[in-house]
C-alpha positions in Angstrom: -26.9 1.1 11.0 -24.6 -2.1 11.9 -21.3 -0.6 10.6 -20.2 -0.3 14.0 -21.7 -3.8 15.2 -19.7 -7.2 15.8 -19.5 -10.6 17.0 -16.5 -11.7 18.9 -17.2 -15.3 18.8 -19.3 -15.8 15.5 -18.5 -19.3 15.7 -21.2 -20.0 18.1 -23.8 -19.4 15.4 -23.4 -23.1 14.2 -25.4 -24.1 17.2 -28.4 -22.4 15.5 -28.3 -25.3 13.1 -29.6 -27.5 16.2 -32.7 -25.4 16.3 -34.5 -26.9 13.2 -33.2 -30.8 14.6 -35.3 -29.9 18.0 -38.3 -28.6 16.1 -38.4 -31.9 14.0 -37.7 -34.0 17.0 -40.6 -32.0 18.9 -43.2 -32.8 16.0 -42.1 -36.4 16.0 -42.2 -36.9 19.5 -45.8 -34.8 20.0 -48.2 -37.4 19.8 -46.4 -39.6 21.9 -46.2 -37.2 24.6 -50.2 -36.9 24.8 -52.3 -39.9 26.2 -54.8 -41.2 23.6 -57.9 -43.3 24.2 -59.4 -45.2 21.5 -63.2 -46.2 21.8 -65.9 -47.1 19.1 -67.7 -43.8 19.1 -67.7 -40.4 20.6 -71.6 -39.6 20.1 -71.7 -39.7 23.9 -69.6 -37.0 24.6 -69.8 -33.4 24.3 -67.5 -31.8 21.3 -65.5 -28.8 22.4 -62.3 -27.2 21.2 -59.6 -26.6 24.4 -57.8 -23.6 23.4 -55.1 -24.4 26.2 -54.3 -27.8 24.3 -53.8 -25.7 21.3 -51.8 -23.4 23.3 -49.6 -25.9 24.7 -46.6 -25.8 22.0 -46.2 -22.3 22.9 -43.8 -24.2 25.8 -41.5 -25.6 23.4 -41.4 -22.1 21.4 -40.3 -20.2 24.7 -37.6 -22.8 25.2 -36.7 -22.5 21.7 -36.3 -18.6 21.8 -34.4 -19.1 25.4 -32.0 -21.2 23.4 -31.6 -18.9 20.4 -30.9 -16.1 22.9 -28.4 -18.0 24.8 -26.4 -18.9 21.5 -26.5 -15.2 20.2 -25.1 -14.1 23.5 -22.3 -17.0 23.2 -21.5 -15.2 20.1 -20.9 -11.9 22.1 -22.3 -9.2 20.3 -21.3 -5.7 20.9 -21.0 -2.1 19.6 -17.6 -0.8 18.7 -16.9 3.3 18.8 -13.5 3.9 17.7 -11.8 7.2 18.1 -8.2 8.5 17.0 -5.9 11.3 18.3 -2.9 12.4 16.5 0.1 13.8 18.2 2.5 15.6 16.1 6.2 15.2 17.0 8.2 18.4 16.8 8.3 18.7 12.7 11.0 19.9 10.5 12.1 23.5 10.3 12.7 24.3 6.2 14.1 27.5 4.9 14.0 27.7 1.0 16.9 30.0 -0.5 15.8 31.1 -3.9 18.1 32.9 -6.5 16.0 35.7 -7.9 18.9 37.3 -10.1 18.0 38.0 -13.9 19.3 34.9 -15.2 16.5 33.2 -13.4 14.1 34.7 -16.3 15.9 32.5 -18.7 13.5 30.6 -20.9 15.0 26.9 -20.9 12.3 26.1 -18.2 8.7 27.2 -19.2 7.7 30.2 -19.1 11.1 30.8 -17.4 12.9 29.4 -14.6 11.7 31.7 -11.7 8.1 31.0 -12.5 8.7 27.1 -13.0 10.4 27.2 -9.4 7.6 28.6 -8.1 5.0 26.3 -9.3 7.0 23.3 -8.0 8.0 24.9 -4.7 4.4 25.8 -4.2 3.5 22.2 -4.5 6.2 21.1 -2.1 5.0 23.5 0.5 1.6 22.3 0.4 3.0 18.5 0.8 4.4 19.8 4.1 1.5 20.7 6.2 3.3 19.8 9.6 6.3 21.7 9.1 7.4 25.3 9.7 8.7 27.1 6.3 10.4 30.1 5.4 11.9 32.1 2.2 14.7 33.8 1.6 15.5 35.3 -1.9 18.9 36.4 -2.9 20.7 38.1 -5.9 23.7 40.1 -5.4 22.4 40.3 -1.8 20.1 38.5 0.4 17.0 39.2 2.6 14.3 37.1 4.3 11.2 37.1 2.5 8.9 35.1 4.9 10.5 34.1 8.6 9.6 30.4 9.8 6.2 29.9 10.0 3.6 27.1 10.2 0.8 29.5 8.3 1.2 28.0 4.8 -1.2 30.8 3.4 1.4 33.3 4.2 4.4 31.5 2.5 2.3 30.6 -0.3 1.4 34.3 -0.9 5.3 35.5 -0.4 6.2 32.9 -3.0 3.8 34.0 -5.3 4.8 37.7 -5.1 8.8 36.7 -5.5 10.0 38.2 -8.7 13.0 39.6 -10.3 13.5 43.3 -9.3 16.0 45.8 -9.3 15.9 46.6 -5.9 18.2 43.9 -4.9 21.8 44.2 -6.2 22.6 42.5 -9.3 24.8 39.2 -9.0 24.7 35.9 -7.6 25.5 36.0 -3.9 25.4 32.0 -2.8 27.2 32.8 0.4 25.1 35.5 1.2 21.7 33.6 0.6 22.9 30.6 2.3 24.2 32.7 5.4 20.6 34.4 5.5 19.0 31.0 5.9 21.5 29.8 8.4 20.4 32.9 10.3 17.1 32.2 10.4 17.4 28.6 11.5 20.3 28.6 13.9 17.9 29.0 16.9 15.3 26.5 15.6 14.5 23.8 18.2 13.0 21.6 15.4 14.2 18.0 15.3 15.7 18.6 11.9 16.5 21.9 10.2 17.0 22.1 6.5 18.0 24.6 4.0 17.0 23.8 0.1 19.4 26.1 -1.8 18.6 26.7 -5.3 20.8 28.9 -8.1 21.2 29.0 -11.7 24.7 30.7 -11.6 28.0 30.8 -9.9 28.8 32.9 -6.7 29.9 36.2 -8.2 28.9 38.7 -5.5 28.6 39.1 -1.9 31.0 39.2 1.2 29.9 35.8 2.7 32.3 32.8 1.2 29.7 29.9 0.6 32.1 27.7 2.1 32.4 29.3 5.3 28.6 29.5 5.1 28.2 25.9 4.7 30.5 25.2 7.6 28.3 27.4 10.1 25.2 25.5 8.8 26.9 22.4 9.6 27.9 23.7 13.0 24.3 24.6 14.1 23.2 21.2 12.6 21.5 22.2 9.4 21.3 20.3 6.5 21.5 21.8 3.2 20.2 20.2 -0.2 21.5 22.1 -3.2 19.8 22.3 -6.7 21.4 23.4 -10.0 18.9 24.8 -11.9 19.4 25.3 -15.9 19.5 23.1 -18.8 23.0 21.9 -20.5 24.3 24.0 -23.2 22.9 27.2 -24.3 19.9 29.0 -22.8 17.9 32.2 -24.0 18.7 34.6 -21.1 18.5 38.5 -20.6 21.4 40.2 -22.0 20.3 43.8 -21.7 17.7 46.2 -21.3 15.7 47.5 -24.3 14.5 51.5 -24.3 11.3 50.7 -22.9 12.7 48.6 -19.9 11.9 45.2 -21.1 14.6 42.6 -21.5 16.4 41.5 -24.6 17.1 38.1 -24.8 20.1 36.2 -26.3 21.9 32.8 -26.2 24.0 32.4 -23.1 26.0 29.5 -22.0 24.5 27.8 -18.9 27.1 28.1 -16.0 26.4 26.2 -12.5 29.4 26.0 -10.0 28.2 22.4 -9.4 31.4 21.7 -7.6 30.7 24.3 -5.0 27.0 23.1 -4.7 28.1 19.4 -4.1 30.8 20.6 -1.5 27.9 22.6 0.3 25.7 19.4 0.4 28.4 17.2 1.5 29.6 19.4 4.3 26.2 19.9 5.8 25.0 16.0 5.1 22.7 17.0 2.5 22.7 16.1 -1.3 23.3 17.8 -4.6 20.8 17.6 -7.4 21.0 19.2 -10.9 17.3 20.2 -12.5 17.6 20.7 -16.3 13.7 20.5 -16.7 10.6 21.6 -14.7 10.0 17.7 -15.0 13.5 16.9 -13.2 12.8 20.0 -10.8 9.6 18.3 -9.9 11.0 14.8 -9.2 14.0 16.8 -7.1 11.4 18.1 -4.7 9.5 15.1 -4.6 12.7 13.4 -3.5 13.6 16.0 -0.8 10.0 15.4 0.2 10.6 11.8 0.8 13.8 12.3 2.4 12.6 14.7 5.0 9.6 13.0 6.7 7.9 14.6 9.8 7.0 11.7 12.2 3.2 11.9 13.2 2.0 9.3 15.9 -1.6 8.3 15.8 -3.5 6.9 18.9 -6.4 4.6 18.5 -9.1 4.7 21.1 -11.5 1.6 21.0 -14.8 1.6 23.3 -16.5 -2.0 23.4 -20.3 -1.8 24.4 -21.0 -5.5 25.2 -24.6 -6.7 24.1 -24.9 -10.2 25.5 -26.1 -9.3 29.0 -29.7 -8.3 27.9 -29.5 -11.6 25.7 -29.0 -13.7 28.7 -31.6 -11.9 30.9 -33.8 -12.2 28.0 -33.4 -16.2 27.9 -33.5 -16.3 31.6 -37.1 -14.8 31.5 -38.2 -17.0 28.7 -37.4 -19.9 30.7 -39.1 -18.8 33.8 -42.1 -18.2 31.9 -42.1 -21.7 30.3 -41.5 -23.1 34.0 -44.3 -20.7 35.3 -46.8 -21.9 32.5 -45.6 -25.5 32.6 -46.4 -25.8 36.4 -49.8 -23.7 36.6 -51.6 -23.1 33.2 -50.7 -26.2 31.6 -50.0 -28.3 34.6 -52.9 -30.8 33.6 -51.6 -31.4 30.1 -48.2 -32.5 31.0 
């Protein structure tokens, strides 16, 4: 009830301590304020109780109440109503370019690299409510899975459906994936444009040189964060297809062109990360999330309703009532 109520000058409440002192002073002086007559006997007088005499202390009570109202008014009570309005500045446009080649089914991350990536990327997307995000997937060639959109439901649904398929030509076309992502962002007017490029191999396909694609990104003011995904050493990876169409797995040496990924990141002003486990991949996305922040301005509006005026009017009314009673009804007792 009183959660939006405050006193601007609560120190004035110390003056309330004077009220008990005034009461004590009044009780001590009360007998001296009334004339007394000493006689040997009151048998000749009619005994009777005057109700006006008993109500005389009401004058002092009215004055005390007026004083208390003035003290509370000096403390300046008021109600506070706060409202906020959030203004979003131009957010960040992010394109996540993901390798979906057969090697992404390697099981050095659980359950495999692609599924681990999708889980972590999903958490990253949910943590960016104010930004537009798009998805590009690539293997031997690339295409836009989801154009830039602020509808996170669409992005998450597309991410969930992302999987290895035989429609895309085999291989790892890093330049193609980066080039498609740059094409998605080149017309963007966002204050910051970012590509998160993830791969677990080397550039061995496609007709776009990754270095040329990175130079284009730099020309359009696009920052590229590169991630090399895969454990060190050997990993259980697909090495062939069985007659039933399922993959046959074998130990394959993990090969990631880290020098290329570092050069792409350096050229565009981004950073290179190496994810050797799901935990490390989580940490990398958390780090990128911290590096690329969207500014949000919050405007707070405060409405104050002063409550001291009714107390001042009440005090004046009580004082006027006390004066009126003092010089009319109780005039003969003063």
